[in-house]
Structures are given as structure tokens and as C-alpha cells.
C-alpha positions as CSV (number, residue, x, y, z in Angstrom):
1,M,72.0,120.3,-7.4
2,S,71.8,120.9,-11.4
3,L,74.3,118.3,-13.2
4,S,75.4,119.7,-16.9
5,P,75.1,117.2,-19.7
6,E,78.5,115.9,-19.6
7,Q,77.9,115.0,-16.0
8,L,74.7,113.2,-17.2
9,Q,76.4,111.0,-19.7
10,A,78.9,110.0,-17.4
11,I,76.2,109.2,-15.0
12,R,74.8,106.9,-17.7
13,A,78.0,104.9,-18.5
14,A,78.5,104.5,-15.4
15,A,75.3,102.9,-15.3
16,Q,76.0,100.7,-18.1
17,W,79.5,99.9,-16.5
18,Y,77.6,98.6,-13.3
19,A,75.5,96.5,-15.0
20,R,77.8,95.2,-17.2
21,L,80.2,94.4,-14.2
22,H,77.9,93.1,-12.0
23,S,76.0,90.8,-14.4
24,G,77.6,87.6,-13.2
25,I,79.5,87.0,-16.9
26,A,82.0,90.0,-17.0
27,A,85.1,88.8,-18.6
28,D,88.3,90.5,-18.0
29,A,87.6,92.8,-21.6
30,D,84.6,94.3,-19.6
31,R,86.5,95.0,-16.7
32,A,90.2,96.5,-18.8
33,G,87.4,98.7,-20.5
34,W,86.2,99.9,-17.8
35,R,89.8,101.0,-16.2
36,A,90.3,102.5,-19.8
37,W,86.8,104.3,-19.4
38,L,87.5,105.1,-16.4
39,A,90.7,107.1,-16.5
40,A,89.6,108.9,-19.4
41,D,87.9,111.7,-18.0
42,P,87.9,112.8,-14.2
43,L,84.1,113.0,-15.1
44,H,83.6,109.4,-15.4
45,D,85.2,108.9,-12.0
46,Q,83.0,111.0,-10.3
47,A,80.1,109.5,-12.2
48,W,81.6,105.9,-10.6
49,Q,82.4,107.4,-6.9
50,R,78.5,108.3,-6.8
51,M,77.2,104.8,-8.2
52,A,79.8,103.1,-5.9
53,A,78.7,105.7,-2.9
54,V,74.5,104.6,-3.2
55,S,76.0,100.8,-4.1
56,E,77.7,101.0,-0.3
57,Q,74.9,102.8,1.2
58,M,72.5,99.7,-0.1
59,A,74.9,97.1,1.3
60,S,74.5,98.2,4.8
61,V,71.0,97.9,4.6
62,P,70.1,94.5,6.4
63,G,68.9,92.5,3.2
64,A,65.3,91.4,2.9
65,L,66.4,88.1,1.3
66,A,65.3,84.8,3.4
67,A,65.8,81.3,1.7
68,P,63.4,79.1,4.0
69,T,62.2,75.7,2.8
70,L,58.4,75.2,1.4
71,S,58.1,73.5,5.2
72,E,58.2,76.8,6.8
73,P,55.0,78.4,8.7
74,L,53.4,80.8,6.8
75,G,51.6,82.8,9.1
76,R,54.3,85.6,9.8
77,S,53.8,86.2,6.0
78,R,50.5,86.0,5.8
79,R,50.0,88.4,8.5
80,Q,52.5,90.7,7.3
81,V,50.4,90.7,3.6
82,L,47.2,91.0,5.9
83,R,48.4,94.3,7.5
84,S,49.9,95.6,3.7
85,A,46.7,94.9,2.3
86,L,44.5,96.6,4.9
87,L,46.7,100.0,5.7
88,L,46.3,100.2,1.6
89,T,42.8,100.3,1.5
90,T,42.5,102.9,4.5
91,T,45.3,105.3,2.6
92,G,43.0,104.8,-0.7
93,C,45.3,102.9,-3.0
94,L,43.4,99.6,-3.3
95,G,39.6,100.0,-3.6
96,W,37.1,97.3,-2.1
97,W,36.3,95.7,-5.3
98,G,40.9,95.7,-5.9
99,W,40.9,94.4,-2.6
100,R,38.5,91.3,-3.3
101,S,39.9,90.2,-6.7
102,E,43.7,90.4,-6.2
103,T,44.6,90.4,-2.5
104,A,41.9,88.0,-0.9
105,Q,43.7,85.7,-3.3
106,N,46.9,85.9,-2.8
107,L,46.3,85.8,0.8
108,R,44.7,82.2,-0.3
109,C,48.0,81.3,-2.2
110,D,50.7,78.7,-0.9
111,Y,53.4,81.0,-1.1
112,R,54.1,84.7,-0.9
113,T,56.2,87.5,-0.3
114,G,54.9,91.2,1.3
115,I,56.0,94.6,-0.5
116,G,59.4,95.2,0.0
117,E,60.2,91.7,0.3
118,R,62.3,88.5,-1.4
119,R,62.6,85.5,-0.4
120,A,64.0,81.9,-2.3
121,Y,62.2,78.4,-1.8
122,Q,64.0,75.2,-3.0
123,L,61.2,72.6,-4.2
124,A,60.3,69.2,-3.8
125,D,62.3,68.1,-7.3
126,G,65.2,70.9,-6.3
127,S,64.4,73.6,-9.0
128,T,64.4,77.0,-6.4
129,V,61.9,79.7,-7.3
130,L,63.1,83.5,-6.0
131,L,60.0,85.5,-5.5
132,N,60.3,89.3,-5.7
133,T,58.3,92.1,-3.7
134,D,54.4,91.6,-3.1
135,T,54.3,88.1,-5.3
136,S,52.0,85.0,-4.9
137,I,52.2,81.3,-6.3
138,D,50.7,78.4,-5.9
139,V,52.9,75.5,-6.7
140,R,51.4,71.6,-8.2
141,F,54.0,68.9,-8.7
142,D,52.0,65.3,-9.7
143,G,53.2,62.5,-11.5
144,K,52.7,63.9,-14.9
145,Q,54.1,67.5,-14.2
146,R,55.8,70.0,-12.1
147,V,53.6,73.7,-12.4
148,I,54.3,76.9,-10.7
149,R,51.0,79.0,-11.0
150,L,52.5,82.9,-10.6
151,L,49.1,84.7,-9.4
152,W,50.7,88.0,-9.5
153,G,54.0,89.3,-8.9
154,E,57.6,88.1,-10.3
155,I,59.5,85.0,-10.2
156,I,63.2,83.9,-11.0
157,V,63.3,80.4,-11.4
158,T,65.7,77.5,-11.8
159,T,65.0,74.4,-13.0
160,A,66.2,71.1,-11.5
161,V,66.4,68.1,-14.0
162,D,63.7,65.5,-13.2
163,P,64.7,62.0,-13.7
164,S,61.0,61.8,-14.2
165,Q,61.4,64.1,-17.3
166,R,58.4,65.9,-15.8
167,P,57.6,69.0,-17.8
168,F,58.4,72.0,-16.0
169,K,56.1,74.5,-16.7
170,V,55.2,78.3,-14.9
171,V,51.5,79.4,-15.7
172,T,50.1,83.1,-15.4
173,E,46.4,84.0,-16.1
174,Q,47.8,84.8,-19.8
175,V,50.2,82.3,-20.5
176,E,52.0,78.9,-19.7
177,V,56.0,79.2,-20.3
178,L,57.7,75.6,-20.5
179,A,60.6,75.1,-19.2
180,L,63.9,73.7,-21.6
181,G,66.2,73.2,-18.8
182,T,67.1,77.0,-17.9
183,R,66.9,79.9,-15.5
184,F,64.5,82.8,-16.0
185,I,62.1,85.3,-14.9
186,V,58.1,86.0,-15.2
187,R,56.5,88.9,-14.2
188,A,52.5,89.0,-14.4
189,Q,50.3,91.8,-14.0
190,A,46.8,92.5,-14.8
191,Q,46.7,92.3,-17.8
192,H,50.4,91.9,-19.6
193,G,53.6,90.4,-18.0
194,E,57.1,89.5,-19.4
195,V,59.3,86.8,-19.8
196,A,63.1,86.6,-19.5
197,V,65.3,83.8,-20.5
198,L,69.4,83.5,-18.8
199,E,70.2,80.0,-19.4
200,K,69.0,77.9,-22.1
201,A,65.8,78.6,-23.5
202,V,61.9,78.3,-22.7
203,E,59.1,77.8,-25.0
204,V,56.1,80.6,-24.4
205,S,52.5,79.9,-25.3
206,L,48.9,81.8,-24.9
207,R,46.7,80.0,-22.6
208,S,44.1,81.3,-25.1
209,G,45.6,79.0,-27.9
210,G,48.3,79.6,-30.8
211,P,51.8,78.3,-31.0
212,A,54.5,78.6,-28.8
213,M,57.2,80.9,-29.1
214,R,60.6,79.9,-28.3
215,V,63.1,82.8,-26.0
216,D,66.5,81.9,-25.7
217,A,69.2,83.3,-23.5
218,G,69.2,86.9,-23.3
219,N,66.1,87.6,-24.6
220,Q,63.0,88.4,-23.7
221,L,59.6,89.1,-24.8
222,D,56.4,91.0,-23.3
223,F,52.6,89.6,-23.3
224,S,49.1,90.3,-23.1
225,D,45.7,88.6,-23.0
226,Q,45.2,88.5,-26.7
227,A,49.2,88.4,-28.1
228,L,53.0,87.3,-27.3
229,G,55.2,90.2,-28.2
230,R,58.6,89.4,-30.3
231,P,61.8,88.5,-28.2
232,R,64.3,91.3,-27.8
233,A,67.5,91.6,-26.5
234,N,67.5,91.8,-22.4
235,D,67.8,95.0,-20.9
236,V,70.6,95.2,-18.7
237,S,68.4,96.1,-15.7
238,V,67.0,92.3,-15.9
239,G,66.7,90.6,-12.7
240,A,68.7,93.6,-11.1
241,W,66.4,93.0,-8.0
242,Q,67.8,89.7,-6.7
243,Q,71.0,91.9,-5.9
244,G,68.7,94.4,-4.5
245,S,68.6,97.1,-6.9
246,I,66.8,98.9,-9.7
247,I,69.4,100.0,-12.9
248,A,68.2,102.8,-14.9
249,I,69.3,103.6,-17.9
250,D,67.9,107.0,-19.3
251,R,64.5,106.1,-18.3
252,R,61.6,107.6,-17.9
253,L,61.4,109.2,-14.3
254,D,57.7,107.8,-14.3
255,A,58.2,104.6,-15.3
256,L,61.5,104.5,-12.5
257,L,59.4,105.7,-9.7
258,T,56.5,103.3,-10.5
259,E,59.2,100.7,-10.7
260,L,60.4,101.5,-7.3
261,S,56.9,102.0,-5.4
262,R,56.7,98.3,-5.9
263,Y,58.5,98.2,-3.4
264,R,57.5,100.5,-0.7
265,V,53.9,100.6,0.9
266,G,51.5,103.7,-0.1
267,I,51.5,105.8,-2.7
268,L,54.7,107.3,-4.7
269,R,53.5,109.9,-7.4
270,C,55.5,111.8,-9.7
271,D,54.8,115.2,-11.3
272,P,53.5,114.9,-14.8
273,A,55.1,118.1,-15.8
274,I,58.5,116.0,-15.8
275,G,57.1,112.3,-15.9
276,D,59.5,112.5,-19.2
277,S,62.4,113.5,-17.7
278,K,65.6,110.9,-18.0
279,V,67.6,109.3,-15.1
280,S,70.0,107.1,-15.7
281,G,71.9,105.3,-12.2
282,V,71.8,102.6,-9.9
283,F,69.1,102.8,-7.1
284,P,68.2,100.5,-4.0
285,I,64.9,98.7,-3.7
286,D,65.6,97.6,0.4
287,N,65.6,101.3,1.4
288,T,63.5,103.4,-1.1
289,D,63.9,106.5,1.2
290,L,67.3,106.5,0.4
291,A,66.9,105.7,-3.4
292,L,64.5,109.1,-3.4
293,A,67.5,110.9,-1.3
294,A,69.6,109.8,-4.1
295,L,67.5,111.1,-7.0
296,E,66.8,114.5,-5.4
297,S,70.6,115.0,-4.8
298,G,71.6,114.3,-8.1
299,F,69.0,115.2,-10.7
300,S,67.1,119.0,-9.5
301,L,64.5,116.8,-7.7
302,R,62.1,117.7,-5.0
303,V,60.7,114.6,-2.5
304,T,57.4,116.0,-1.2
305,R,56.6,113.8,2.3
306,Y,53.0,114.5,2.6
307,S,52.9,111.4,4.9
308,R,54.9,108.1,5.6
309,F,52.3,106.7,3.0
310,W,52.3,109.4,0.8
311,V,55.5,110.5,-1.7
312,Q,55.4,113.2,-4.3
313,V,58.3,113.9,-6.6
314,S,58.4,117.2,-8.3
315,H,61.4,119.6,-10.0
316,S,63.1,121.3,-7.2
317,G,63.0,124.6,-9.0
């Protein structure tokens, strides 16, 4: 189905309202503004119904979020990750050297999630850490400090008050993030990553040296091996994965599919000819096939499945 510019604009606005109302900090004024927007144009109501339909389907999917204690046996998780790694290797997604350098290291970590899995842990000090898909961490608490080493992936940390006042840090290959009584997100990839603060503040510093940069609530920054970016306002999609969704507002299609591919095993590719197409909506991560179906029906796209593990998105024309 081809959408008019007016329909696309309404979908973008619906995605923004969805993000605001589900942010956890929506006020009565926000809800009143949403109702006024909804009543202003039939296209607004249609766009909102489209958003609600996807959200309802998403809610019917059994959640992958679990909340075990740190003492829970990890054997099943290890087997799941190992099977995923071997599968990816045989389908060509990971070469032998990639498996040795990243996946093998992740198999030796303390706690991890498989592809498409989210898992929450309560730490010994009462802090909590929520692991997103395909994430690996080590936890090291001693008499002087509390440290989470993020090997790969993405976490949301909610720190607890420590009677001994030990500093709480998240360490990646590139940076060290010092929590200042806070709730924050750290995402680490091969050469770069990002930090987003949801409550209070953190200080971010390069492990290679240099001054620390303070990031306050509502802001985020990118980092690389060599530099810290400047803090900027959080995108509305920050942390949406904890509720099981990706929120896209005028997002490039290729970037959206790259993000969606984190939650499914195999290859998900975008035809380069349409990679810069802009997409808005709320897409479920616990059922990526449902997300692809929403893209196919709403944005004149064709989803071609060469196998269960090899999918390409192209224009339907």
C-alpha cells in the first residue's frame, strides 16, 4: 500500500506521541495535547490506530525478559549462545576470526544474553542491570569499587546507594563511566558506543586518558577509541527496547533494519537503492517478523525470505 505525504506525516506524529506517552514522565498536559491532536484530523486517528494495532500484536508475543538472581545456573544460556554462534558461523554471518575474537570471549564472561533475549539481574549491592540482546558483561565488586565490564552489547544500570560509598563504574574497551547515583544506558560495539543518562548524571572518560565529561539526565554522547562526542538531548527512542520496541521517527530504512537485525539470528539486508528512505513507527523486537510485516504493509516494501536466516528488504515496485 502506497502512503500519501499526509499519511506519512501523520504516522511520524503518531510515533512521536507514542514515545512521549510511553516515556514514563508524561504529564496531564501531554495527554491533553495528544487527545487534541487525535481529534484534529481523521488521518491522525488512522495513524494512531495503526500504531496501536502493532503495539497490541507486540504485547501478545511472549516476552523474552526474565529476572533471575545472580546465583542462577548459566548453563542453558551458554548453550543457547554457543548454538547461535555456530549457526551464524555456518551461515556466513561470522567468520572464524570474528568468532575467536568476540564470541569466544563472550562465552567466557560472567553473564550474557542470546540474540533476541533481554534479562535483568540484581547485583550484590542492590543495584540492577538489564542486558539487551546479544550482551556480555563481567561483574567485579570488591572492598574499594563496584565495576561492570561491558564486553559487548547494551545495558541499563540502576545504581543503589552503597553504605561504603564505593564508586560504581561501567567499563568498556574505550571508556569508563562513573555513576553519580543514577540510571543510565551504555552501548558498546567494536570501535564505538554511546552513553545515555535517564536519571541524575554520569562522568565519562576515555581509558586512554584525558578529562572526564559530565553527562546529565536527558542527554547522551557517542564515543570512539579516540574521542568523546559532545552531549546532546536523548533521542525519543533511547531505552525503548526495555519495553520491547524500536521507535523510529524519520529514520533511514537501512539504519532501522541494522538495529532490527540485532534481535534476530541471520542476515537482514536492505537494498542500497532504498536505504535512505525515511520510516516512522513503533516496531516490535520480540517478534521481528511482525516488524517486517508492518514495514511491508505500510511503506510499499517487499520482504524476500531466501531462507529463515537470510532476508532482504527492497521496494515493492
